[in-house]
C-alpha positions as CSV (number, residue, x, y, z in Angstrom):
1,M,-0.1,-99.2,219.1
2,L,-2.7,-98.0,216.6
3,S,-6.2,-99.2,216.9
4,P,-7.7,-101.0,213.9
5,T,-9.8,-98.0,213.0
6,A,-6.8,-95.7,213.0
7,Q,-4.8,-98.2,210.9
8,Q,-7.7,-98.3,208.3
9,Y,-7.7,-94.5,208.3
10,F,-4.0,-94.3,207.6
11,D,-4.2,-97.0,204.9
12,L,-7.0,-95.1,203.1
13,E,-5.1,-91.9,203.3
14,S,-2.1,-93.6,201.7
15,K,-4.2,-95.0,198.9
16,L,-5.8,-91.6,198.3
17,K,-2.4,-90.0,198.0
18,T,-1.3,-92.7,195.6
19,F,-4.5,-92.3,193.6
20,Q,-4.1,-88.6,193.6
21,E,-0.6,-89.0,192.2
22,D,-1.8,-91.4,189.5
23,L,-4.6,-89.1,188.7
24,N,-2.3,-86.1,188.3
25,T,0.0,-88.2,186.1
26,K,-3.0,-89.2,183.9
27,I,-4.1,-85.6,183.8
28,D,-0.7,-84.5,182.6
29,E,-0.7,-87.3,180.0
30,L,-4.1,-86.2,178.8
31,N,-3.0,-82.6,178.7
32,N,0.0,-83.6,176.6
33,L,-2.2,-85.7,174.3
34,S,-4.6,-82.9,174.0
35,N,-1.9,-80.4,173.2
36,S,-0.4,-82.9,170.6
37,A,-3.9,-83.4,169.1
38,Q,-4.4,-79.7,168.9
39,D,-1.0,-79.3,167.2
40,T,-2.0,-82.1,164.8
41,V,-5.3,-80.5,164.1
42,T,-3.6,-77.1,163.5
43,Y,-1.1,-78.7,161.2
44,F,-3.8,-80.7,159.4
45,R,-5.8,-77.4,158.9
46,E,-2.7,-75.7,157.5
47,V,-2.1,-78.6,155.1
48,M,-5.7,-78.7,154.1
49,S,-5.6,-74.9,153.5
50,R,-2.5,-75.3,151.3
51,N,-4.1,-78.3,149.5
52,N,-7.3,-76.4,148.9
53,E,-5.4,-73.5,147.5
54,S,-3.6,-76.0,145.2
55,I,-6.8,-77.7,144.3
56,D,-8.4,-74.4,143.6
57,K,-5.5,-73.5,141.3
58,I,-5.7,-76.8,139.5
59,M,-9.5,-76.5,139.1
60,E,-9.1,-72.9,138.0
61,H,-6.6,-74.0,135.4
62,F,-8.8,-77.0,134.4
63,N,-11.9,-74.8,134.0
64,R,-10.0,-72.1,132.2
65,D,-7.9,-74.5,130.0
66,I,-6.6,-73.1,126.7
67,P,-8.9,-70.9,124.6
68,P,-11.4,-72.4,122.1
69,F,-9.8,-73.2,118.8
70,Q,-11.3,-70.0,117.2
71,E,-9.1,-68.0,119.6
72,Q,-5.9,-70.0,119.1
73,T,-5.1,-68.6,115.7
74,N,-5.3,-65.5,113.5
75,F,-6.3,-67.6,110.5
76,P,-10.0,-67.5,109.4
77,C,-11.8,-70.4,111.1
78,G,-15.1,-71.3,112.6
79,L,-17.8,-74.0,113.0
80,F,-20.1,-75.3,110.3
81,D,-23.8,-74.4,110.9
82,L,-25.2,-77.9,111.6
83,P,-28.0,-79.1,113.9
84,Y,-25.6,-80.2,116.7
85,G,-27.3,-82.1,119.6
86,K,-30.7,-82.5,117.8
87,D,-32.2,-85.9,118.8
88,N,-28.9,-86.5,120.8
89,R,-27.0,-86.5,117.5
90,L,-23.3,-85.5,117.3
91,L,-22.1,-84.2,114.0
92,F,-18.3,-84.3,113.8
93,N,-15.1,-85.6,112.1
94,P,-16.0,-84.3,108.6
95,T,-14.2,-84.6,105.2
96,I,-14.6,-82.4,102.2
97,T,-14.4,-82.6,98.4
98,E,-15.1,-80.3,95.4
99,F,-16.1,-81.4,91.8
100,N,-18.3,-80.2,89.0
101,G,-18.3,-76.7,90.6
102,Q,-19.8,-77.9,93.8
103,R,-18.3,-78.3,97.3
104,W,-19.5,-81.1,99.6
105,L,-19.0,-81.8,103.3
106,I,-19.4,-85.3,104.6
107,V,-20.0,-85.6,108.3
108,R,-20.2,-88.5,110.8
109,N,-23.8,-88.5,112.2
110,C,-23.6,-90.2,115.6
111,Q,-26.8,-90.7,117.7
112,I,-25.9,-91.4,121.3
113,N,-27.8,-92.8,124.3
114,H,-26.4,-90.6,127.0
115,H,-28.1,-92.5,129.8
116,K,-25.7,-95.4,129.4
117,K,-22.2,-95.4,130.8
118,P,-19.1,-95.6,128.6
119,P,-18.6,-96.9,126.0
120,Y,-22.3,-95.8,125.5
121,D,-24.8,-97.1,123.1
122,S,-24.4,-95.1,119.8
123,F,-24.9,-95.6,116.1
124,S,-23.0,-93.7,113.4
125,T,-23.9,-93.1,109.8
126,L,-22.7,-90.5,107.3
127,D,-24.5,-87.4,105.9
128,R,-23.5,-85.0,103.1
129,Y,-24.1,-81.3,102.9
130,L,-23.7,-78.9,100.0
131,L,-21.4,-76.0,100.8
132,N,-21.1,-72.4,99.6
133,D,-17.4,-71.9,100.5
134,T,-17.7,-72.7,104.3
135,D,-21.5,-72.0,104.6
136,V,-23.9,-74.9,104.7
137,V,-26.6,-74.6,102.1
138,P,-29.9,-74.9,104.0
139,G,-31.9,-78.0,103.3
140,S,-29.1,-79.7,101.4
141,V,-28.5,-82.6,103.8
142,K,-28.7,-86.1,102.3
143,P,-27.8,-89.4,103.9
144,L,-25.1,-91.6,102.3
145,N,-27.0,-94.9,102.2
146,L,-24.1,-97.2,103.0
147,P,-24.8,-100.9,103.6
148,L,-25.5,-102.0,107.1
149,G,-24.7,-105.7,106.3
150,K,-26.8,-108.7,107.1
151,S,-26.9,-107.7,110.8
152,K,-28.2,-104.2,110.0
153,R,-25.8,-103.0,112.7
154,E,-22.7,-102.0,110.7
155,Q,-21.6,-98.5,111.5
156,W,-19.6,-96.0,109.4
157,E,-17.5,-93.3,110.9
158,D,-14.5,-90.9,110.3
159,P,-14.8,-90.5,106.5
160,R,-12.0,-89.4,104.1
161,I,-13.0,-88.7,100.5
162,L,-10.8,-88.7,97.4
163,D,-11.7,-87.5,93.9
164,T,-9.8,-89.8,91.5
165,G,-11.0,-88.0,88.4
166,K,-13.8,-90.2,87.2
167,K,-14.9,-91.6,90.6
168,L,-15.1,-90.8,94.3
169,V,-13.3,-93.0,96.8
170,L,-14.7,-92.8,100.3
171,T,-12.7,-94.6,103.0
172,C,-14.2,-95.1,106.5
173,T,-13.9,-97.0,109.7
174,N,-16.5,-99.7,109.6
175,F,-17.5,-101.9,112.6
176,I,-20.3,-103.5,114.6
177,Q,-20.3,-102.1,118.2
178,G,-19.1,-104.7,120.7
179,L,-18.6,-107.4,118.1
180,T,-15.9,-106.5,115.6
181,K,-12.6,-104.7,115.5
182,A,-12.3,-101.4,113.7
183,H,-12.2,-102.2,110.0
184,L,-11.1,-100.0,107.1
185,A,-13.5,-100.1,104.1
186,M,-13.4,-98.3,100.8
187,V,-16.6,-97.2,99.1
188,V,-16.3,-96.4,95.4
189,M,-19.0,-94.1,94.0
190,D,-19.7,-92.2,90.8
191,K,-20.2,-88.5,90.9
192,N,-23.9,-88.8,91.4
193,W,-23.1,-90.5,94.8
194,R,-24.2,-93.9,93.5
195,I,-22.3,-96.8,95.1
196,L,-20.3,-98.8,92.5
197,G,-18.5,-101.1,94.9
198,I,-16.9,-101.6,98.2
199,N,-13.3,-102.8,98.6
200,H,-11.7,-104.2,101.8
201,P,-7.9,-103.7,101.5
202,K,-6.1,-106.6,103.1
203,Y,-3.1,-104.9,104.8
204,G,-1.9,-104.8,108.3
205,G,-4.6,-106.1,110.6
206,N,-7.4,-105.4,108.0
207,G,-9.2,-108.4,106.8
208,I,-11.1,-109.3,103.6
209,D,-14.4,-108.3,105.4
210,I,-15.6,-106.7,108.6
211,M,-15.4,-110.0,110.5
212,S,-11.9,-110.9,109.5
213,N,-9.7,-108.2,111.1
214,T,-6.8,-109.4,113.3
215,G,-6.5,-105.9,114.8
216,D,-8.0,-102.4,114.8
217,E,-7.3,-100.4,111.7
218,K,-8.0,-96.7,111.4
219,N,-6.7,-93.4,110.0
220,W,-5.4,-94.6,106.6
221,T,-5.2,-91.8,104.1
222,W,-5.2,-91.9,100.3
223,F,-3.9,-90.0,97.3
224,M,-3.4,-90.5,93.5
225,H,0.1,-90.5,92.2
226,E,0.8,-90.8,88.4
227,G,-2.7,-92.3,87.9
228,E,-2.3,-94.9,90.6
229,L,-3.9,-95.2,94.0
230,H,-1.6,-94.9,97.0
231,M,-2.3,-95.3,100.7
232,I,-0.5,-93.9,103.7
233,Y,-0.7,-96.5,106.4
234,N,1.6,-94.8,109.0
235,I,3.2,-91.4,109.4
236,E,5.8,-92.7,111.9
237,P,7.5,-94.3,110.1
238,H,6.2,-92.9,106.9
239,T,4.6,-96.0,105.2
240,V,3.2,-95.5,101.7
241,V,1.7,-98.4,99.8
242,R,1.0,-98.4,96.1
243,C,-2.3,-100.1,95.3
244,D,-4.3,-101.2,92.3
245,S,-7.8,-99.8,91.7
246,A,-9.3,-102.5,93.9
247,A,-7.1,-101.3,96.8
248,S,-4.9,-104.4,96.7
249,P,-1.3,-103.6,97.8
250,Q,1.3,-103.7,95.1
251,E,4.4,-102.0,96.5
252,E,5.5,-100.6,99.8
253,Y,7.8,-97.7,100.8
254,V,8.9,-96.9,104.4
255,T,11.1,-93.9,105.4
256,D,12.0,-92.5,108.8
257,L,12.2,-88.9,109.8
258,P,15.5,-88.1,111.4
259,K,15.7,-85.7,114.3
260,D,12.0,-85.3,114.5
261,L,10.9,-82.3,116.6
262,W,7.2,-83.0,117.0
263,N,6.6,-83.8,120.8
264,Y,2.8,-84.0,121.0
265,G,2.3,-87.7,120.6
266,R,2.5,-90.0,117.6
267,R,1.2,-88.5,114.3
268,R,-1.8,-90.2,112.8
269,G,-3.8,-89.5,109.7
270,G,-5.3,-87.1,108.9
271,S,-6.5,-85.5,105.7
272,N,-5.9,-87.1,102.3
273,P,-2.7,-85.5,100.9
274,V,-3.0,-82.8,98.3
275,R,-0.2,-82.1,95.8
276,V,1.3,-78.6,95.7
277,G,4.3,-78.4,93.3
278,D,6.7,-81.3,93.9
279,E,5.3,-82.1,97.3
280,Y,2.1,-83.6,98.9
281,F,0.7,-81.7,101.9
282,A,-1.5,-83.3,104.6
283,F,-2.8,-82.5,108.0
284,Y,-2.6,-85.0,110.8
285,H,-3.6,-85.4,114.5
286,S,-1.8,-86.7,117.6
287,S,-2.7,-86.9,121.3
288,L,-1.3,-86.8,124.8
289,P,-2.9,-87.7,128.2
290,W,-5.0,-84.9,129.6
291,W,-7.4,-85.7,132.5
292,Q,-8.8,-88.9,134.0
293,S,-7.6,-91.2,131.2
294,R,-8.8,-88.7,128.5
295,N,-6.5,-87.3,125.9
296,R,-6.0,-83.9,124.3
297,Y,-5.7,-84.0,120.5
298,Y,-3.5,-81.7,118.4
299,M,-3.5,-80.8,114.7
300,G,-0.3,-80.4,112.7
301,A,0.8,-80.6,109.0
302,Y,3.5,-82.3,107.0
303,A,4.7,-82.7,103.5
304,F,6.4,-85.4,101.5
305,E,8.1,-85.9,98.2
306,A,5.9,-86.4,95.1
307,K,7.9,-89.4,94.1
308,P,9.0,-92.7,95.6
309,P,10.1,-93.4,98.3
310,F,7.8,-90.4,99.4
311,R,10.2,-89.1,102.1
312,I,8.8,-86.6,104.6
313,T,10.2,-83.2,103.5
314,R,8.8,-80.9,106.2
315,S,6.5,-80.8,109.2
316,T,5.2,-78.5,111.8
317,T,6.9,-78.7,115.2
318,I,4.1,-77.1,117.3
319,P,0.3,-77.6,117.0
320,I,-1.7,-75.5,114.6
321,L,-4.8,-76.1,116.7
322,S,-5.3,-78.0,120.0
323,G,-8.4,-79.5,121.6
324,S,-9.9,-77.2,124.2
325,K,-12.4,-77.6,127.1
326,N,-13.8,-74.2,126.1
327,N,-15.2,-75.6,122.9
328,H,-18.5,-77.4,123.4
329,R,-18.0,-80.9,125.0
330,V,-20.6,-83.5,126.0
331,L,-20.3,-86.1,128.7
332,E,-16.7,-86.8,129.5
333,F,-15.4,-87.0,126.0
334,P,-11.7,-86.1,125.2
335,L,-10.6,-82.7,123.9
336,V,-10.3,-83.2,120.2
337,I,-9.2,-81.6,117.0
338,F,-9.4,-84.3,114.3
339,P,-8.6,-83.2,110.7
340,G,-10.4,-85.4,108.1
341,G,-10.1,-83.4,104.8
342,S,-8.6,-80.5,103.0
343,L,-8.8,-78.6,99.7
344,Y,-6.2,-76.4,98.1
345,D,-7.2,-73.3,96.2
346,E,-4.5,-72.8,93.6
347,I,-5.7,-69.3,92.7
348,N,-5.6,-68.0,96.3
349,Q,-2.9,-70.5,97.3
350,E,-4.8,-71.4,100.4
351,H,-5.6,-74.6,102.3
352,T,-9.1,-75.2,103.6
353,V,-9.0,-77.8,106.3
354,V,-12.1,-79.4,108.0
355,F,-11.9,-81.2,111.4
356,G,-13.9,-82.6,114.2
357,V,-14.2,-80.7,117.5
358,N,-14.5,-82.6,120.8
359,D,-16.4,-85.4,119.1
360,F,-19.4,-83.1,118.9
361,E,-19.0,-80.4,116.2
362,S,-17.4,-79.8,112.9
363,G,-14.9,-76.9,112.2
364,W,-12.9,-75.4,109.4
365,I,-9.8,-73.3,109.0
366,K,-8.2,-71.5,106.0
367,I,-4.4,-71.4,106.0
368,P,-2.4,-69.5,103.3
369,H,0.2,-71.8,101.8
370,E,3.0,-69.4,102.4
371,D,2.1,-69.1,106.1
372,L,1.9,-72.9,106.4
373,L,5.4,-73.2,105.0
374,A,6.6,-70.7,107.6
375,L,5.2,-73.0,110.3
376,M,7.1,-76.0,109.1
377,K,10.6,-77.2,109.7
378,V,12.3,-78.4,106.5
379,Y,13.9,-81.9,106.8
380,V,14.6,-82.6,103.1
381,E,15.1,-79.9,100.6
382,P,12.9,-80.3,97.5
383,E,15.9,-79.9,95.3
384,E,18.6,-81.8,97.1
385,K,22.2,-81.5,95.9
386,D,23.8,-84.0,98.2
387,K,23.4,-87.2,96.1
388,K,25.3,-89.3,98.6
389,D,22.9,-88.7,101.4
390,R,19.9,-89.0,99.1
391,A,21.1,-92.4,97.7
392,S,21.7,-93.6,101.2
393,A,18.2,-92.6,102.4
394,E,16.5,-94.3,99.4
395,A,18.6,-97.4,99.7
396,T,17.9,-97.9,103.4
397,N,14.2,-97.1,103.3
398,R,12.9,-98.4,99.9
399,L,11.1,-101.7,100.7
400,R,10.2,-104.8,98.9
401,P,7.4,-105.1,96.3
402,V,4.6,-107.4,97.5
403,A,5.9,-110.3,95.5
404,R,3.9,-113.0,97.5
405,L,0.6,-111.0,97.5
406,E,-1.3,-113.7,95.6
407,T,0.1,-116.4,97.9
408,I,-0.7,-114.5,101.0
409,T,-4.1,-113.1,100.2
410,G,-5.3,-115.2,97.2
411,A,-6.0,-111.9,95.4
412,D,-5.8,-111.7,91.6
413,V,-3.6,-108.6,91.4
414,G,-3.9,-108.4,87.7
415,D,-7.6,-107.9,87.9
416,K,-8.4,-104.2,88.5
417,T,-12.2,-104.3,88.2
418,I,-14.5,-103.6,91.1
419,I,-17.3,-105.9,92.0
420,P,-20.5,-103.9,92.5
421,D,-22.2,-103.8,95.9
422,H,-25.8,-102.6,95.9
423,A,-25.8,-101.5,99.5
424,D,-28.5,-103.8,100.8
425,D,-26.7,-107.1,100.5
426,G,-23.7,-106.6,102.7
427,Y,-20.4,-106.9,100.9
428,P,-20.7,-109.4,98.1
429,G,-17.8,-107.7,96.2
430,A,-15.2,-108.2,98.9
431,A,-15.7,-112.0,99.4
432,E,-15.6,-112.6,95.6
433,K,-12.7,-110.2,95.1
434,R,-10.4,-112.0,97.5
435,N,-9.9,-115.7,98.3
436,T,-12.0,-116.7,101.3
437,K,-9.4,-119.3,102.1
438,A,-6.6,-116.7,102.4
439,A,-5.6,-118.1,105.8
440,Y,-4.2,-121.2,104.1
441,P,-0.8,-121.1,102.5
442,A,-1.8,-122.5,99.1
443,P,-2.4,-119.8,96.4
444,A,-5.6,-119.4,94.5
445,K,-5.7,-121.4,91.3
446,R,-5.4,-119.4,88.1
447,K,-5.6,-120.3,84.4
448,R,-2.4,-118.3,83.6
449,K,0.3,-116.6,85.6
450,R,0.5,-112.9,86.1
451,A,3.7,-111.3,87.3
452,T,3.7,-108.3,89.7
453,K,5.7,-105.6,88.1
454,T,8.3,-104.1,90.4
455,S,10.8,-101.3,90.0
456,K,14.5,-101.4,91.0
457,S,15.5,-100.6,94.5
């Protein structure tokens, strides 16, 4: 029989063996975990290495991007020599006109507080510069003293100018930052740049004044056809509205473009159309997502018939120019090419197009008409022989005249005068021109009826 001391010894020895076995088991488990962790770390490093290579390639592509617009084409092009960045001012989205032997560039002058986060604190006005071809005449800058309204906070941006023969028509996006929607206003001037009046076309979401919009309205373009003012509201579908001289809608045409091959976003205006032969030619912009919710913009061109229903006859299928990170860009603005005006030189048969670059600079390009035609797909032949197809297209796309215009807007469509606006009093012309009770169904009272003349469908 074992003594108590011996029994304790054997018990301790047994416990030590059990503990040693458990310890060996734990050591094996730890070794397995260590090996697994090492394998995981090795795999993670391999994944990180591959990811870093991918990220490096993405960032290399991001930093390289496509070339600046000056290297995207063989056509003559460049930047206007303007004081970009002076006093935190951005000079972009220009338009162009030529009359009395002089060429003028009108530019959006936007002063920005870059210390604030988006949408920033900025204020936009318009300046005009005298040009010698595409060279800015030194010291020629003059502000366009457009009204700031009673609040003195109304901004003007993205101009398009149209020479109607006796007058200049300047259409702009007009708004109060943080308070109103984008509003389309039309400034009528004589050829000494004196403001004769301001019209506020009531169409789409555009209201009778800056406070009356029901939606944002931008990028309308304008042209004269047979002595009458016409507006392009949409390119897709092509929506053309005949207006009176006070920009009140009179008749509307809408046509679709079958088998459209433009795949760079929805087309939007654009330069005012210029007539060449039996077609009007204009340059448009579109956009697609690019990086961190910012878009890349593209410039193309299209043409349409110089007669109702103004069907699109041809269009580019790939961009003429694209926004590029390699052109100067401030803050985190998008990559932009934004055409706002064009001139056609009949002698040289050449288009001069002006455009904004990355919401900072103003550029130009000269495109021979023959080369432009070569870039465009023909959708409707100018001299179409298939009368059946033509009749079908006109019948399906010719829309109604605005027969209830007076009831809807309270406007006197027979009155084609423009109420003057002297720039410092807001917009007295607009409120008097159109019925302020337009929201009500009752038409404005008149002494005698005037019928809106319409043509046959």
